[in-house]
C-alpha positions as CSV (number, residue, x, y, z in Angstrom):
1,M,107.4,153.1,65.6
2,L,108.1,153.5,62.0
3,Q,105.0,153.4,59.4
4,V,104.8,150.4,57.8
5,D,106.2,151.3,54.3
6,F,109.1,152.6,55.9
7,E,111.8,150.1,55.0
8,A,114.8,149.8,58.0
9,Q,117.0,149.5,55.3
10,A,116.8,152.8,53.6
11,A,116.4,154.5,57.3
12,R,119.9,153.1,57.7
13,R,121.2,154.2,53.9
14,Q,120.0,157.4,55.0
15,L,121.3,157.5,58.5
16,D,124.8,156.7,57.1
17,K,124.6,159.3,54.1
18,I,124.0,161.8,56.8
19,L,126.7,160.8,58.8
20,A,129.3,161.0,56.2
21,S,128.2,164.7,55.0
22,A,130.7,167.2,55.8
23,G,128.3,168.5,59.0
24,F,128.7,165.2,60.9
25,V,131.7,163.4,59.3
26,R,134.1,165.0,61.8
27,N,131.7,165.6,64.6
28,E,131.8,162.3,66.7
29,R,129.9,163.4,69.6
30,L,126.6,164.6,67.3
31,S,127.1,161.6,65.1
32,R,127.5,159.4,68.2
33,F,124.0,160.9,69.4
34,L,122.1,160.5,66.1
35,R,123.3,157.0,65.4
36,F,121.8,156.0,69.1
37,V,118.3,157.6,68.9
38,V,117.8,156.2,65.2
39,E,118.9,152.7,65.8
40,R,117.1,152.2,68.9
41,H,113.7,153.9,67.0
42,L,114.4,151.4,64.1
43,E,114.7,148.7,66.9
44,G,111.5,149.8,68.4
45,R,112.6,150.7,71.4
46,D,111.5,154.4,71.9
47,Q,110.5,153.5,75.2
48,E,114.2,153.6,76.0
49,L,115.3,157.2,74.8
50,K,115.1,159.1,78.0
51,E,117.4,162.2,78.9
52,S,119.3,159.9,81.7
53,L,119.9,156.9,79.8
54,I,121.1,158.9,76.2
55,A,123.4,160.9,78.7
56,I,124.8,157.5,80.0
57,E,125.4,155.7,76.7
58,V,125.9,158.4,74.6
59,F,128.0,160.8,76.6
60,G,129.5,159.0,79.1
61,R,128.0,160.3,82.1
62,L,127.6,157.9,85.1
63,P,124.5,156.2,86.7
64,G,122.7,158.8,88.7
65,Y,123.2,161.8,86.2
66,D,121.3,164.6,87.3
67,S,119.7,166.4,84.1
68,K,119.1,169.8,86.2
69,Q,123.1,170.0,86.9
70,D,124.3,168.9,83.6
71,P,122.1,170.0,81.0
72,I,124.3,167.9,78.3
73,V,121.3,166.1,76.3
74,R,119.1,168.9,76.1
75,T,122.3,171.0,75.0
76,E,123.6,169.0,72.5
77,A,119.6,167.8,71.0
78,S,119.7,171.5,70.2
79,R,122.8,171.4,68.3
80,L,121.9,168.2,66.3
81,R,118.7,169.5,65.3
82,A,120.5,172.4,63.8
83,R,122.9,170.6,62.3
84,L,120.5,168.3,60.8
85,S,118.5,171.5,59.7
86,E,121.6,172.8,58.0
87,Y,122.1,169.5,55.9
88,Y,118.5,169.2,54.6
89,L,119.2,172.5,53.2
90,A,122.5,171.7,51.5
91,D,124.2,168.0,51.2
92,G,120.5,166.5,52.1
93,K,118.4,169.0,49.6
94,G,117.2,166.5,47.4
95,D,117.2,163.2,49.7
96,S,113.7,161.4,49.4
97,I,114.1,160.2,53.2
98,I,114.2,163.3,56.2
99,I,115.3,162.2,59.1
100,D,114.0,165.1,62.0
101,L,114.2,164.9,65.9
102,P,111.1,167.2,67.4
103,K,111.4,169.4,69.7
104,G,110.5,168.3,73.3
105,G,111.8,164.8,73.3
106,Y,114.4,162.3,71.7
107,V,112.2,159.9,69.3
108,P,113.5,160.8,66.1
109,V,110.8,160.8,63.3
110,L,111.5,159.6,59.7
111,R,109.5,160.5,56.5
112,H,109.2,160.5,53.4
113,A,110.4,163.9,51.6
114,V,106.8,165.7,50.2
115,T,107.1,167.8,46.7
116,E,104.3,170.3,46.6
117,A,101.8,169.2,43.8
118,S,101.5,172.0,41.2
119,P,97.8,173.3,40.2
120,A,96.4,171.7,36.9
121,P,97.4,173.2,33.5
122,S,94.9,175.3,32.0
123,H,93.9,174.8,28.6
124,W,96.2,176.7,26.6
125,L,99.2,175.3,28.2
126,T,98.1,171.7,27.5
127,R,100.7,171.8,24.0
128,A,103.6,173.1,26.2
129,L,103.1,170.4,28.8
130,P,105.4,167.8,27.1
131,I,108.2,170.4,27.0
132,A,107.4,170.9,30.9
133,V,107.7,167.7,31.8
134,A,111.1,167.2,29.9
135,A,112.6,170.3,31.4
136,A,111.5,169.1,35.0
137,C,113.2,165.8,34.2
138,V,116.2,167.3,33.3
139,V,116.2,169.4,36.7
140,V,115.6,166.7,38.9
141,A,118.6,164.6,37.1
142,L,120.8,167.4,37.7
143,I,119.6,167.8,41.5
144,A,120.2,163.8,41.6
145,L,123.8,164.6,40.1
146,S,124.3,166.9,42.5
147,G,123.1,164.9,45.5
148,W,125.5,161.9,44.6
149,W,128.1,164.4,44.0
150,W,127.8,166.2,47.0
151,F,127.7,162.8,49.2
152,H,130.6,161.0,47.3
153,K,132.5,164.2,47.5
154,N,132.4,164.1,51.3
155,V,133.0,160.2,51.6
156,P,136.8,159.1,52.4
157,I,138.5,157.2,49.7
158,P,139.2,153.8,51.2
159,I,143.2,153.2,49.7
160,A,145.5,150.6,51.0
161,V,149.4,150.3,51.0
162,L,150.8,147.0,50.3
163,P,154.2,146.4,51.6
164,L,157.1,147.7,49.5
165,N,159.3,144.9,47.7
166,N,162.9,144.7,48.8
167,L,164.9,144.3,45.7
168,T,168.2,144.3,47.4
169,E,170.0,140.8,47.1
170,D,170.6,141.0,51.2
171,S,166.7,140.1,52.7
172,A,168.4,141.2,56.1
173,H,167.3,144.8,54.1
174,D,163.4,143.9,54.6
175,Y,163.1,145.8,57.6
176,F,164.0,148.9,55.7
177,A,161.2,148.3,53.3
178,D,158.8,147.2,55.8
179,G,159.3,150.0,58.0
180,L,158.9,152.9,54.8
181,T,155.8,151.1,54.0
182,G,154.6,151.8,57.7
183,E,155.5,155.4,57.0
184,I,153.4,155.8,53.9
185,I,150.7,154.3,55.4
186,R,151.2,157.2,58.7
187,N,151.7,159.8,56.2
188,L,148.6,159.1,54.2
189,S,146.5,158.5,57.5
190,I,146.4,162.0,58.5
191,I,145.4,163.4,55.0
192,D,141.8,164.7,54.9
193,G,139.7,162.4,52.4
194,L,141.6,159.0,52.6
195,A,140.7,156.1,54.5
196,V,143.6,154.1,54.5
197,R,144.0,150.4,55.8
198,S,146.2,150.2,58.5
199,Q,149.3,148.3,58.3
200,T,147.9,145.3,60.2
201,S,145.8,144.4,57.4
202,S,148.3,145.5,54.6
203,F,151.2,143.1,56.0
204,A,148.6,140.4,55.9
205,F,149.6,140.1,52.1
206,K,153.3,140.6,52.4
207,G,155.3,138.3,50.2
208,K,152.0,136.8,48.7
209,P,151.5,137.5,45.0
210,Q,148.2,139.2,44.5
211,K,145.8,140.5,42.2
212,M,144.9,144.0,42.8
213,R,141.2,143.4,42.5
214,E,141.2,140.4,44.7
215,A,143.6,142.6,47.2
216,G,141.0,145.4,47.0
217,K,138.4,143.2,47.6
218,Q,139.7,142.0,50.8
219,L,141.1,145.1,51.8
220,Q,138.0,147.2,51.1
221,A,140.1,149.4,49.3
222,D,139.3,151.6,45.6
223,Y,142.6,152.2,45.5
224,I,146.0,150.3,46.1
225,V,149.8,151.7,46.3
226,E,152.5,149.2,45.8
227,G,156.1,149.7,44.7
228,S,159.8,148.4,45.4
229,V,162.7,149.2,47.4
230,Q,166.4,148.8,46.7
231,R,169.2,150.3,48.8
232,A,172.9,150.3,48.2
233,G,174.8,151.7,50.9
234,Q,173.7,155.7,51.1
235,Q,171.6,155.5,47.9
236,L,168.2,154.8,47.4
237,R,166.0,153.9,44.4
238,I,162.2,153.9,45.2
239,T,159.3,152.4,42.8
240,V,155.7,153.5,43.5
241,Q,152.5,153.4,41.8
242,L,148.7,154.5,42.5
243,I,146.3,151.6,41.0
244,R,142.6,151.8,40.8
245,V,141.2,148.3,41.7
246,R,138.1,148.4,39.5
247,D,140.1,148.1,36.0
248,D,144.0,147.8,37.3
249,F,144.6,151.2,36.1
250,P,148.0,152.8,37.2
251,L,146.7,156.5,37.9
252,W,150.4,157.9,39.0
253,S,154.0,156.4,39.0
254,G,156.7,158.0,40.6
255,R,160.5,156.6,40.9
256,Y,163.4,157.8,43.1
257,D,167.0,157.7,42.7
258,R,168.1,159.9,45.9
259,A,170.9,159.8,48.6
260,L,169.4,158.0,52.1
261,T,169.2,161.2,53.6
262,D,166.7,162.2,50.9
263,V,164.2,159.8,52.6
264,F,161.6,162.4,54.1
265,P,161.3,164.7,51.3
266,I,160.7,161.4,49.1
267,Q,157.9,160.3,51.3
268,D,156.4,163.9,51.0
269,E,156.6,163.7,46.8
270,I,154.9,160.4,47.1
271,S,151.9,161.7,49.2
272,R,151.6,165.0,47.3
273,G,151.5,162.5,43.9
274,I,148.9,160.2,45.3
275,V,146.7,163.1,46.6
276,N,147.2,165.0,43.5
277,S,146.0,161.8,41.2
278,L,142.6,161.9,43.5
279,R,142.1,165.5,43.6
280,L,142.6,166.0,47.1
281,K,144.3,168.8,49.2
282,L,147.2,167.7,50.8
283,G,146.6,169.9,53.6
284,G,148.5,170.3,57.1
285,G,148.6,167.3,59.7
286,R,152.1,165.8,60.2
287,R,155.1,167.8,60.9
288,R,158.2,167.5,58.3
289,Y,160.8,165.5,60.3
290,E,164.7,166.1,60.0
291,T,167.1,163.3,61.6
292,S,170.4,161.7,60.8
293,A,170.5,158.3,58.4
294,E,171.7,156.4,61.6
295,A,169.1,157.4,63.5
296,Y,166.1,156.8,60.9
297,D,167.6,153.5,60.0
298,L,167.3,152.2,63.9
299,Y,163.5,153.9,63.7
300,L,162.8,151.8,60.7
301,Q,164.2,148.8,62.3
302,A,162.3,149.0,65.2
303,R,158.9,149.9,63.2
304,A,159.9,146.6,61.1
305,L,159.9,144.4,64.4
306,A,156.6,145.7,65.4
307,I,154.8,145.3,62.1
308,Q,156.3,141.6,61.3
309,R,156.4,140.0,64.8
310,G,153.8,140.9,66.2
311,L,153.9,141.1,70.3
312,D,157.3,139.7,70.4
313,G,158.0,142.2,67.5
314,E,157.1,145.0,70.0
315,N,158.8,143.5,73.0
316,R,161.9,143.3,70.7
317,S,161.7,146.9,69.2
318,V,162.6,148.4,72.4
319,A,166.1,148.7,72.1
320,P,166.6,150.0,68.6
321,F,164.2,152.6,69.5
322,E,166.2,153.7,72.3
323,A,169.0,153.4,70.3
324,A,167.4,155.8,67.7
325,I,166.6,158.0,70.3
326,A,170.3,158.2,71.5
327,K,171.3,159.1,68.3
328,D,168.6,161.8,68.1
329,P,167.0,162.8,71.2
330,S,164.6,165.3,69.1
331,F,163.2,162.8,66.7
332,A,159.3,162.5,68.5
333,P,158.3,159.3,65.9
334,A,161.1,157.0,67.7
335,Y,159.6,158.1,71.6
336,A,155.9,157.7,70.3
337,G,157.0,154.3,68.9
338,L,158.8,153.3,72.1
339,A,155.7,154.4,74.4
340,A,153.6,152.1,72.2
341,A,156.2,149.4,72.4
342,H,155.7,149.9,76.3
343,V,152.0,149.6,76.1
344,V,152.5,146.2,74.7
345,R,154.9,144.9,77.2
346,S,152.9,146.3,80.1
347,G,150.4,143.5,79.3
348,E,152.7,140.6,79.4
349,A,153.2,139.1,82.5
350,Q,157.2,139.0,82.5
351,F,157.6,142.4,82.3
352,D,157.1,144.7,85.7
353,L,154.0,146.5,85.1
354,A,154.9,149.9,86.9
355,D,158.2,150.2,85.5
356,E,156.7,149.5,82.0
357,M,153.9,151.8,82.7
358,A,156.6,154.8,84.3
359,K,158.5,154.3,80.8
360,M,155.4,154.4,78.7
361,Q,154.5,157.7,80.5
362,T,157.9,159.0,79.7
363,A,158.3,158.2,76.0
364,A,154.8,159.6,75.2
365,E,155.1,162.8,77.1
366,T,158.0,163.3,75.3
367,A,156.6,162.5,72.2
368,I,153.7,165.3,72.7
369,Q,156.4,167.8,74.1
370,L,158.1,167.0,70.5
371,D,155.0,167.1,68.0
372,P,151.6,167.4,69.7
373,L,149.8,166.0,66.4
374,L,151.3,162.5,67.1
375,G,148.5,160.5,67.9
376,E,149.7,156.9,68.6
377,A,151.6,159.0,71.4
378,H,147.9,160.7,72.8
379,G,146.6,157.4,72.8
380,A,149.5,155.8,74.7
381,M,148.5,158.5,77.5
382,G,145.2,157.5,77.2
383,I,146.2,154.4,78.7
384,V,148.3,155.7,81.3
385,Y,145.5,157.8,82.5
386,A,143.2,154.3,82.6
387,R,145.5,152.5,84.2
388,E,145.7,155.4,86.9
389,A,142.0,155.3,87.2
390,Q,141.8,159.0,85.7
391,W,138.9,158.5,83.6
392,A,137.9,161.7,82.5
393,Q,141.8,162.6,81.3
394,S,142.0,158.9,79.7
395,E,139.0,159.5,77.3
396,K,140.2,163.1,76.6
397,S,143.3,161.6,75.4
398,F,141.7,158.8,73.2
399,R,139.4,161.4,71.6
400,H,142.3,163.8,70.9
401,A,144.2,160.8,69.4
402,L,141.6,159.6,67.3
403,E,141.4,163.2,66.1
404,L,144.7,163.4,64.9
405,A,145.0,159.6,63.7
406,P,141.0,158.8,62.4
407,N,142.7,155.6,60.6
408,D,144.5,154.2,63.8
409,S,143.0,150.8,64.4
410,V,145.2,150.4,67.1
411,I,143.9,153.7,69.1
412,Y,140.0,152.5,68.6
413,D,141.0,149.1,70.1
414,N,142.7,150.5,73.0
415,F,140.2,152.8,73.7
416,A,137.3,150.5,73.3
417,L,139.6,147.5,75.8
418,T,141.2,150.2,78.4
419,L,138.4,152.8,79.0
420,L,135.0,152.0,77.2
421,M,134.4,148.3,78.2
422,P,135.8,149.0,81.7
423,L,133.8,151.7,82.5
424,G,130.4,149.0,81.2
425,R,130.0,151.0,78.1
426,I,129.8,148.3,75.9
427,Q,127.2,150.1,73.6
428,E,129.8,152.6,72.7
429,A,132.9,150.3,72.2
430,V,131.2,148.2,69.5
431,P,130.1,150.9,67.3
432,L,133.6,151.7,67.9
433,L,135.1,148.6,67.1
434,R,132.7,148.4,64.0
435,K,134.5,152.0,62.7
436,A,138.1,150.2,63.4
437,E,137.2,147.2,61.3
438,K,136.9,149.3,58.2
439,N,140.3,150.7,58.6
440,D,141.7,146.9,59.2
441,P,139.5,144.4,57.8
442,V,141.7,141.4,58.0
443,A,143.5,141.9,61.2
444,P,142.8,139.2,63.9
445,R,143.3,141.2,66.9
446,L,140.6,143.2,66.2
447,H,138.0,140.6,65.1
448,D,139.1,138.7,68.6
449,I,138.5,142.2,70.4
450,M,135.0,142.8,68.6
451,A,134.1,139.1,69.4
452,N,134.6,139.6,73.3
453,A,132.6,143.2,73.0
454,L,129.6,141.6,71.5
455,I,130.1,138.6,74.4
456,A,129.8,141.1,77.0
457,A,126.8,142.9,75.3
458,G,124.8,139.8,75.0
459,R,124.9,139.8,71.5
460,Y,125.9,135.9,71.2
461,D,124.7,135.1,67.7
462,E,127.0,138.1,66.3
463,A,130.0,137.2,68.3
464,A,129.5,133.7,67.2
465,E,129.8,135.2,63.5
466,Q,132.8,137.3,64.7
467,C,134.6,134.4,66.1
468,M,134.4,132.6,62.1
469,K,136.3,135.6,61.0
470,L,139.4,134.6,63.3
471,P,142.0,132.0,61.8
472,A,141.3,128.4,63.0
473,D,144.5,128.4,64.9
474,F,144.3,132.0,66.8
475,P,144.5,131.1,70.8
476,A,141.5,132.9,71.8
477,R,139.2,131.8,68.7
478,S,137.7,128.5,70.5
479,T,137.5,130.5,73.6
480,W,135.3,133.2,72.4
481,L,133.3,130.4,70.2
482,A,132.6,128.5,73.2
483,R,131.3,131.5,75.4
484,A,129.2,132.4,72.6
485,R,127.5,128.7,72.3
486,L,127.1,129.0,76.1
487,G,125.2,132.8,75.8
488,Q,123.1,130.6,73.0
489,G,122.3,128.0,75.3
490,R,124.0,125.4,73.7
491,V,126.2,124.6,76.7
492,Q,127.4,120.9,75.8
493,E,128.6,122.1,72.6
494,A,130.5,124.9,74.4
495,I,132.4,122.2,76.6
496,Q,133.3,120.3,73.7
497,I,134.8,122.9,72.0
498,L,136.8,123.9,75.0
499,V,137.9,120.1,75.9
500,D,139.2,120.0,72.4
501,R,141.2,122.8,72.4
502,I,142.6,122.0,75.6
503,E,143.6,118.6,74.3
504,Q,145.3,120.1,71.6
505,G,147.7,121.6,74.2
506,A,146.0,125.3,75.7
507,N,146.9,125.6,78.7
508,G,146.1,129.5,79.7
509,P,143.7,130.6,82.9
510,D,140.7,131.8,80.5
511,I,140.4,128.5,78.7
512,K,140.4,126.6,81.7
513,G,138.2,128.9,83.9
514,F,135.9,128.8,81.1
515,L,135.6,125.3,81.0
516,G,135.0,125.0,84.9
517,Y,132.3,128.0,84.4
518,A,130.6,125.8,81.6
519,Y,130.9,122.6,83.9
520,G,129.6,124.5,86.6
521,R,126.0,126.0,84.2
522,A,126.3,122.2,82.8
523,G,125.8,120.5,86.7
524,R,128.8,118.8,86.3
525,R,129.8,120.1,89.6
526,D,132.7,117.2,90.8
527,E,134.4,118.2,87.4
528,A,134.4,122.0,88.2
529,E,135.7,121.7,91.2
530,K,138.7,119.1,90.4
531,L,139.1,121.9,87.6
532,A,139.3,125.0,90.5
533,A,141.8,123.1,93.1
534,A,144.1,121.8,90.1
535,D,144.5,125.7,89.4
536,Q,144.8,128.4,92.2
537,R,144.8,131.5,89.3
538,P,142.2,133.9,90.4
539,Y,140.2,134.4,87.0
540,A,140.3,130.5,86.5
541,Q,139.0,130.2,90.0
542,A,136.2,132.9,89.8
543,L,134.9,132.0,86.4
544,T,134.5,128.4,88.0
545,F,133.1,129.4,91.2
546,A,130.2,131.7,89.1
547,G,129.6,128.8,87.0
548,L,128.6,127.1,90.1
549,G,126.7,129.7,91.5
550,D,128.9,130.3,94.5
551,K,128.9,133.9,94.9
552,E,131.1,133.8,98.0
553,R,134.0,132.1,96.5
554,T,133.8,134.1,93.1
555,L,134.0,137.3,95.2
556,D,137.2,136.2,97.2
557,A,138.4,135.3,93.7
558,L,137.6,138.6,92.7
559,E,139.1,140.4,95.4
560,R,142.4,138.6,94.6
561,M,142.3,139.8,91.1
562,A,142.6,143.3,92.4
563,I,146.3,143.3,91.8
564,L,145.6,143.4,88.1
565,G,144.1,147.0,88.3
566,P,141.0,148.9,87.3
567,V,141.3,148.0,83.4
568,R,141.4,144.4,83.7
569,L,139.3,144.0,86.9
570,G,136.9,146.6,85.3
571,R,136.9,144.9,82.0
572,D,136.3,141.2,83.3
573,L,133.3,142.4,85.7
574,M,131.4,143.9,82.5
575,Y,131.3,139.9,81.3
576,P,128.2,138.1,81.4
577,E,129.5,135.2,83.4
578,F,130.0,137.7,86.4
579,D,126.3,138.2,86.4
580,L,125.9,136.2,89.6
581,V,127.7,139.3,91.8
582,R,126.8,142.2,90.1
583,G,125.3,144.4,92.2
584,D,126.7,142.6,95.7
585,A,127.9,145.2,98.7
586,R,131.5,143.5,98.4
587,L,131.8,144.1,94.5
588,K,130.4,147.5,94.9
589,A,133.5,148.1,97.6
590,L,136.1,146.3,95.2
591,R,135.1,148.7,92.3
592,K,135.6,152.0,94.5
593,K,138.5,150.6,95.9
594,L,140.0,150.4,91.9
595,G,138.5,153.5,90.9
596,L,135.7,152.0,88.9
597,P,132.0,153.7,89.1
598,E,129.2,151.6,90.3
């Protein structure tokens, strides 16, 4: 355990500083390893820091992991020790707290840095002591300033792009301003040194006059990009400015009066102006595209639909994406957007799953062939592989997608929902979603997924707090809050929350099933049985029977859910409501049938 005088808060600040340094910020594997062992240590759970658990929780190995056949933990521990040593010789040279991982184990040691005492000065040096002390103070100050500079130099700058205003008299051209905003966000997102807030959060401010400081506070951004677009036929006027939030100071501005065909060079110049103002390097990454004005116009229409109208917009964006591709079959971003739209449609009951999956895969593969640097397309392939239970290939695609698009919160939440949670890697999913929250701080969908993940992790108090971040009218808010209350043992309160929501018109299988589960937990068996008889959908029945403690009928209903595939059923099986059947032979057989690990 930590010594009494070692504050956990200070230790976590030191951990965050190390993980933000150049040696760790782009190495997700070592960062995950270090955070895991330090957090467990701070929680007093040193006994859990065994090679087998680390292999499963940190590196995704399956239960039954054999360290003799796979020495990944020892190998990565050696790399971690070397990386920590490099950190304290460079960026962390002046740090007051040292985090070490001694050889022979995986329990970290945290200690204060110790400076050797100098010998007592001799008599003839007494008069020189004040000068020496003053000089030492200057040196210490310089070291501290150097450490601050090194730390802040390597911390990405948080920046948000607010929706560009459409100054064209015809509001039908809103799509152009919205789509162009999304493109600027995507262009900035691949630049090293920037932490760009996602378009979901940015578009929460569309049409709402905002003071820059208030918008910056809500978006957790130090800089904001705002501007306007005016289109007249084939001519464009785009005005953009970069504002420092803390004092509303405009650092840079640009005005572009160009032909519509110059829209790509304009985007490049905007990125360059922002990067130069923040003293960053543009570097490589997203390639420069060329396409026809007609194809790009259709592409922006599709992107704007997805931004403005959520799930419905994603469904409706398919047609303009396909039209853009018909105009220019070599325009990779249109294929990536089309793949993302099919990702959404594949989760909607009114569409044919097999057909949507095939179209998603075709679009994603084509996008990658045309431009291997499109993270959005690699993320779509991660979903394709997961739904086919090709877990290793899925994880590879998701991790590559995050390398290419580290600010894309959609990739983070799909990674968590589609792979980590179905495989039971909840302890990895939660910090991944926390990271996504930083890029998307006001997005309801992310808070929704996080609440669900926290419930799956058994962290009910945190889940209840997460639910409070959701809008009052968000569909799943009441359901997740009721589940959190059940986990807290507040069963009657959970029942009342669900009953009130159903009386307000909610009618999905989730809410009815969780009410049945709550009735069962409360001993109100007749009411639970009545719900199960009235709603024959397998998920609702599985939940109700689980609440009643009826293992056989719960398994019957879960087996009827097999048609939903390994991702959906695998995720559901991780929920605490199904603890009743965990380890049962029938459940093991069902998992094996779907390609899910035990």
